[in-house]
N, CA, C and O atoms as a GROMACS GRO file, in nm:
protein
  308
    1MET      N    1  -1.603   2.778   0.604
    1MET     CA    2  -1.616   2.605   0.538
    1MET      C    3  -1.717   2.614   0.489
    1MET      O    4  -1.800   2.695   0.531
    2SER      N    5  -1.745   2.505   0.350
    2SER     CA    6  -1.867   2.508   0.242
    2SER      C    7  -1.919   2.424   0.329
    2SER      O    8  -1.851   2.348   0.399
    3ASP      N    9  -2.068   2.433   0.329
    3ASP     CA   10  -2.160   2.268   0.369
    3ASP      C   11  -2.272   2.283   0.311
    3ASP      O   12  -2.372   2.302   0.380
    4PRO      N   13  -2.281   2.278   0.186
    4PRO     CA   14  -2.410   2.305   0.085
    4PRO      C   15  -2.472   2.181   0.166
    4PRO      O   16  -2.524   2.266   0.238
    5GLN      N   17  -2.501   2.099   0.204
    5GLN     CA   18  -2.581   1.985   0.211
    5GLN      C   19  -2.608   2.018   0.374
    5GLN      O   20  -2.690   1.938   0.421
    6ASP      N   21  -2.560   2.112   0.465
    6ASP     CA   22  -2.584   2.111   0.591
    6ASP      C   23  -2.588   1.980   0.710
    6ASP      O   24  -2.647   1.959   0.816
    7GLU      N   25  -2.490   1.908   0.626
    7GLU     CA   26  -2.460   1.774   0.678
    7GLU      C   27  -2.361   1.810   0.818
    7GLU      O   28  -2.343   1.712   0.890
    8PHE      N   29  -2.294   1.943   0.863
    8PHE     CA   30  -2.272   1.959   0.969
    8PHE      C   31  -2.304   2.067   1.093
    8PHE      O   32  -2.241   2.110   1.189
    9LYS      N   33  -2.436   2.085   1.040
    9LYS     CA   34  -2.482   2.215   1.118
    9LYS      C   35  -2.530   2.135   1.267
    9LYS      O   36  -2.607   2.043   1.294
   10GLY      N   37  -2.455   2.212   1.333
   10GLY     CA   38  -2.459   2.162   1.491
   10GLY      C   39  -2.360   2.059   1.496
   10GLY      O   40  -2.389   1.956   1.558
   11LYS      N   41  -2.229   2.071   1.432
   11LYS     CA   42  -2.167   1.940   1.512
   11LYS      C   43  -2.046   2.054   1.525
   11LYS      O   44  -2.053   2.169   1.482
   12ASN      N   45  -1.948   2.001   1.586
   12ASN     CA   46  -1.810   2.022   1.590
   12ASN      C   47  -1.750   1.944   1.478
   12ASN      O   48  -1.776   1.831   1.436
   13VAL      N   49  -1.633   2.063   1.428
   13VAL     CA   50  -1.596   1.993   1.324
   13VAL      C   51  -1.466   2.058   1.333
   13VAL      O   52  -1.449   2.180   1.328
   14LEU      N   53  -1.317   1.913   1.356
   14LEU     CA   54  -1.202   1.982   1.362
   14LEU      C   55  -1.143   2.042   1.225
   14LEU      O   56  -1.106   1.964   1.137
   15ILE      N   57  -1.136   2.154   1.210
   15ILE     CA   58  -1.046   2.223   1.088
   15ILE      C   59  -0.911   2.333   1.142
   15ILE      O   60  -0.912   2.413   1.235
   16GLU      N   61  -0.782   2.296   1.028
   16GLU     CA   62  -0.700   2.395   1.091
   16GLU      C   63  -0.677   2.497   0.926
   16GLU      O   64  -0.643   2.464   0.812
   17LEU      N   65  -0.714   2.626   0.988
   17LEU     CA   66  -0.706   2.718   0.893
   17LEU      C   67  -0.567   2.800   0.863
   17LEU      O   68  -0.547   2.876   0.768
   18THR      N   69  -0.496   2.774   0.945
   18THR     CA   70  -0.370   2.855   0.978
   18THR      C   71  -0.233   2.748   1.057
   18THR      O   72  -0.244   2.636   1.108
   19ASP      N   73  -0.146   2.810   1.046
   19ASP     CA   74  -0.031   2.736   1.088
   19ASP      C   75  -0.087   2.684   1.249
   19ASP      O   76  -0.183   2.727   1.312
   20THR      N   77   0.023   2.562   1.293
   20THR     CA   78  -0.034   2.548   1.438
   20THR      C   79   0.014   2.622   1.524
   20THR      O   80  -0.032   2.604   1.637
   21SER      N   81   0.140   2.748   1.507
   21SER     CA   82   0.176   2.792   1.600
   21SER      C   83   0.123   2.953   1.634
   21SER      O   84   0.166   3.024   1.725
   22ALA      N   85   0.007   2.992   1.526
   22ALA     CA   86  -0.075   3.093   1.557
   22ALA      C   87  -0.204   3.055   1.653
   22ALA      O   88  -0.239   3.160   1.708
   23PRO      N   89  -0.295   2.936   1.696
   23PRO     CA   90  -0.388   2.885   1.819
   23PRO      C   91  -0.286   2.872   1.958
   23PRO      O   92  -0.329   2.906   2.068
   24ALA      N   93  -0.200   2.839   1.948
   24ALA     CA   94  -0.106   2.783   2.014
   24ALA      C   95  -0.087   2.954   2.118
   24ALA      O   96  -0.127   2.974   2.233
   25LYS      N   97   0.004   3.075   2.002
   25LYS     CA   98  -0.018   3.166   2.105
   25LYS      C   99  -0.108   3.216   2.125
   25LYS      O  100  -0.114   3.275   2.232
   26LYS      N  101  -0.234   3.222   2.031
   26LYS     CA  102  -0.381   3.254   2.087
   26LYS      C  103  -0.402   3.205   2.224
   26LYS      O  104  -0.411   3.286   2.316
   27TYR      N  105  -0.410   3.097   2.241
   27TYR     CA  106  -0.493   3.020   2.411
   27TYR      C  107  -0.368   3.004   2.468
   27TYR      O  108  -0.364   2.902   2.536
   28GLY      N  109  -0.224   3.092   2.463
   28GLY     CA  110  -0.179   3.103   2.556
   28GLY      C  111  -0.053   2.905   2.584
   28GLY      O  112   0.026   2.860   2.668
   29LEU      N  113  -0.090   2.877   2.504
   29LEU     CA  114  -0.033   2.734   2.548
   29LEU      C  115   0.120   2.706   2.451
   29LEU      O  116   0.132   2.756   2.339
   30PRO      N  117   0.204   2.640   2.502
   30PRO     CA  118   0.329   2.620   2.417
   30PRO      C  119   0.303   2.515   2.322
   30PRO      O  120   0.226   2.421   2.340
   31LEU      N  121   0.390   2.545   2.193
   31LEU     CA  122   0.309   2.425   2.076
   31LEU      C  123   0.305   2.312   2.121
   31LEU      O  124   0.196   2.254   2.117
   32GLU      N  125   0.419   2.244   2.178
   32GLU     CA  126   0.425   2.112   2.216
   32GLU      C  127   0.282   2.050   2.271
   32GLU      O  128   0.204   1.964   2.228
   33LYS      N  129   0.287   2.135   2.387
   33LYS     CA  130   0.084   2.080   2.446
   33LYS      C  131  -0.019   2.123   2.345
   33LYS      O  132  -0.114   2.046   2.329
   34TYR      N  133  -0.015   2.236   2.273
   34TYR     CA  134  -0.102   2.234   2.131
   34TYR      C  135  -0.109   2.115   2.051
   34TYR      O  136  -0.216   2.070   2.011
   35LEU      N  137  -0.012   2.072   2.029
   35LEU     CA  138  -0.006   1.970   1.964
   35LEU      C  139  -0.023   1.825   2.007
   35LEU      O  140  -0.048   1.724   1.942
   36ASP      N  141  -0.002   1.848   2.132
   36ASP     CA  142  -0.097   1.724   2.212
   36ASP      C  143  -0.200   1.704   2.243
   36ASP      O  144  -0.247   1.601   2.291
   37ILE      N  145  -0.250   1.805   2.218
   37ILE     CA  146  -0.416   1.792   2.244
   37ILE      C  147  -0.480   1.814   2.081
   37ILE      O  148  -0.602   1.826   2.075
   38LEU      N  149  -0.425   1.818   1.990
   38LEU     CA  150  -0.453   1.839   1.876
   38LEU      C  151  -0.461   1.704   1.832
   38LEU      O  152  -0.563   1.647   1.793
   39GLY      N  153  -0.352   1.660   1.841
   39GLY     CA  154  -0.331   1.486   1.824
   39GLY      C  155  -0.429   1.417   1.915
   39GLY      O  156  -0.465   1.312   1.862
   40GLU      N  157  -0.484   1.437   2.029
   40GLU     CA  158  -0.582   1.341   2.093
   40GLU      C  159  -0.687   1.401   2.034
   40GLU      O  160  -0.744   1.308   1.977
   41CYS      N  161  -0.755   1.512   2.009
   41CYS     CA  162  -0.859   1.543   1.890
   41CYS      C  163  -0.881   1.451   1.800
   41CYS      O  164  -0.968   1.366   1.814
   42ARG      N  165  -0.801   1.460   1.693
   42ARG     CA  166  -0.775   1.368   1.572
   42ARG      C  167  -0.803   1.208   1.620
   42ARG      O  168  -0.894   1.141   1.570
   43GLN      N  169  -0.740   1.173   1.693
   43GLN     CA  170  -0.732   1.040   1.717
   43GLN      C  171  -0.889   0.994   1.801
   43GLN      O  172  -0.896   0.872   1.813
   44LYS      N  173  -1.001   1.063   1.856
   44LYS     CA  174  -1.119   1.094   1.892
   44LYS      C  175  -1.193   1.096   1.761
   44LYS      O  176  -1.284   1.014   1.754
   45LEU      N  177  -1.175   1.172   1.656
   45LEU     CA  178  -1.225   1.193   1.548
   45LEU      C  179  -1.236   1.060   1.490
   45LEU      O  180  -1.331   0.982   1.481
   46PHE      N  181  -1.074   1.055   1.442
   46PHE     CA  182  -1.065   0.860   1.383
   46PHE      C  183  -1.120   0.802   1.416
   46PHE      O  184  -1.207   0.768   1.336
   47ASP      N  185  -1.125   0.741   1.548
   47ASP     CA  186  -1.216   0.658   1.665
   47ASP      C  187  -1.357   0.676   1.614
   47ASP      O  188  -1.408   0.580   1.556
   48ALA      N  189  -1.410   0.762   1.627
   48ALA     CA  190  -1.575   0.785   1.632
   48ALA      C  191  -1.583   0.757   1.498
   48ALA      O  192  -1.668   0.668   1.491
   49ARG      N  193  -1.534   0.788   1.359
   49ARG     CA  194  -1.539   0.753   1.221
   49ARG      C  195  -1.554   0.597   1.199
   49ARG      O  196  -1.650   0.529   1.163
   50SER      N  197  -1.405   0.561   1.239
   50SER     CA  198  -1.447   0.443   1.273
   50SER      C  199  -1.563   0.287   1.315
   50SER      O  200  -1.580   0.171   1.277
   51ARG      N  201  -1.607   0.368   1.396
   51ARG     CA  202  -1.791   0.298   1.458
   51ARG      C  203  -1.832   0.340   1.359
   51ARG      O  204  -1.904   0.245   1.328
   52GLY      N  205  -1.844   0.415   1.276
   52GLY     CA  206  -1.983   0.472   1.201
   52GLY      C  207  -1.982   0.325   1.067
   52GLY      O  208  -1.896   0.236   1.065
   53PRO      N  209  -2.064   0.334   0.998
   53PRO     CA  210  -2.124   0.315   0.889
   53PRO      C  211  -1.981   0.346   0.787
   53PRO      O  212  -1.911   0.447   0.789
   54ARG      N  213  -1.964   0.222   0.698
   54ARG     CA  214  -1.891   0.228   0.601
   54ARG      C  215  -1.949   0.294   0.495
   54ARG      O  216  -2.068   0.266   0.478
   55PRO      N  217  -1.893   0.388   0.406
   55PRO     CA  218  -1.950   0.439   0.253
   55PRO      C  219  -2.032   0.337   0.215
   55PRO      O  220  -2.022   0.219   0.250
   56HIS      N  221  -2.128   0.397   0.129
   56HIS     CA  222  -2.166   0.310   0.001
   56HIS      C  223  -2.034   0.278  -0.099
   56HIS      O  224  -1.945   0.363  -0.105
   57LEU      N  225  -2.025   0.172  -0.165
   57LEU     CA  226  -1.970   0.098  -0.280
   57LEU      C  227  -2.013   0.215  -0.409
   57LEU      O  228  -2.125   0.253  -0.441
   58ASP      N  229  -1.911   0.243  -0.451
   58ASP     CA  230  -1.997   0.312  -0.599
   58ASP      C  231  -1.962   0.233  -0.679
   58ASP      O  232  -1.851   0.257  -0.727
   59ASP      N  233  -2.033   0.109  -0.729
   59ASP     CA  234  -2.018   0.024  -0.848
   59ASP      C  235  -1.988   0.081  -0.966
   59ASP      O  236  -1.905   0.013  -1.026
   60LYS      N  237  -2.024   0.187  -1.028
   60LYS     CA  238  -2.002   0.256  -1.141
   60LYS      C  239  -1.843   0.288  -1.135
   60LYS      O  240  -1.752   0.243  -1.206
   61VAL      N  241  -1.839   0.357  -1.057
   61VAL     CA  242  -1.640   0.356  -1.081
   61VAL      C  243  -1.566   0.225  -1.053
   61VAL      O  244  -1.468   0.196  -1.121
   62CYS      N  245  -1.600   0.165  -0.979
   62CYS     CA  246  -1.519  -0.007  -0.992
   62CYS      C  247  -1.531  -0.037  -1.096
   62CYS      O  248  -1.424  -0.055  -1.153
   63HIS      N  249  -1.656  -0.059  -1.179
   63HIS     CA  250  -1.642  -0.094  -1.289
   63HIS      C  251  -1.589  -0.065  -1.391
   63HIS      O  252  -1.563  -0.142  -1.483
   64TYR      N  253  -1.556   0.103  -1.382
   64TYR     CA  254  -1.489   0.160  -1.541
   64TYR      C  255  -1.331   0.116  -1.477
   64TYR      O  256  -1.251   0.057  -1.550
   65LEU      N  257  -1.304   0.144  -1.364
   65LEU     CA  258  -1.195   0.115  -1.316
   65LEU      C  259  -1.112  -0.010  -1.377
   65LEU      O  260  -1.016  -0.017  -1.453
   66PHE      N  261  -1.202  -0.116  -1.303
   66PHE     CA  262  -1.158  -0.269  -1.360
   66PHE      C  263  -1.149  -0.253  -1.523
   66PHE      O  264  -1.043  -0.261  -1.585
   67LYS      N  265  -1.270  -0.230  -1.578
   67LYS     CA  266  -1.259  -0.213  -1.697
   67LYS      C  267  -1.124  -0.143  -1.790
   67LYS      O  268  -1.065  -0.184  -1.890
   68ARG      N  269  -1.110  -0.042  -1.719
   68ARG     CA  270  -0.984   0.029  -1.775
   68ARG      C  271  -0.869  -0.026  -1.735
   68ARG      O  272  -0.781  -0.037  -1.821
   69ARG      N  273  -0.844  -0.067  -1.615
   69ARG     CA  274  -0.710  -0.166  -1.569
   69ARG      C  275  -0.712  -0.264  -1.669
   69ARG      O  276  -0.593  -0.287  -1.696
   70HIS      N  277  -0.788  -0.337  -1.739
   70HIS     CA  278  -0.777  -0.438  -1.810
   70HIS      C  279  -0.782  -0.427  -1.993
   70HIS      O  280  -0.787  -0.515  -2.078
   71GLY      N  281  -0.779  -0.290  -2.001
   71GLY     CA  282  -0.776  -0.250  -2.162
   71GLY      C  283  -0.904  -0.284  -2.212
   71GLY      O  284  -0.909  -0.340  -2.322
   72LEU      N  285  -1.001  -0.260  -2.155
   72LEU     CA  286  -1.146  -0.265  -2.225
   72LEU      C  287  -1.197  -0.172  -2.252
   72LEU      O  288  -1.282  -0.195  -2.338
   73TYR      N  289  -1.191  -0.029  -2.211
   73TYR     CA  290  -1.203   0.049  -2.260
   73TYR      C  291  -1.157   0.112  -2.393
   73TYR      O  292  -1.036   0.131  -2.400
   74ARG      N  293  -1.214   0.141  -2.475
   74ARG     CA  294  -1.129   0.229  -2.609
   74ARG      C  295  -1.124   0.358  -2.585
   74ARG      O  296  -1.202   0.411  -2.506
   75ASN      N  297  -1.010   0.438  -2.665
   75ASN     CA  298  -1.015   0.570  -2.651
   75ASN      C  299  -1.068   0.569  -2.823
   75ASN      O  300  -1.002   0.507  -2.906
   76ILE      N  301  -1.184   0.641  -2.861
   76ILE     CA  302  -1.234   0.666  -2.960
   76ILE      C  303  -1.267   0.812  -2.982
   76ILE      O  304  -1.351   0.883  -2.926
   77SER      N  305  -1.179   0.839  -3.077
   77SER     CA  306  -1.162   0.968  -3.120
   77SER      C  307  -1.187   1.015  -3.266
   77SER      O  308  -1.169   1.133  -3.298
   0.00000   0.00000   0.00000
């Protein structure tokens, strides 16, 4: 996994690089049990992210999209 800004250094990150049956076989779990555990992990991550601060609003993008939506940008070529 690429982490150029070292944001995830020393942190656990849930990532799936293969299909779900491969890790289930590796750990000797039935596929249903593995998917249940994976679902619990995803829910925990979602709950933790929901408690964190919201990302900063990029006003430049919002401004551009607003003007584009209302036809205020012209394509000059």
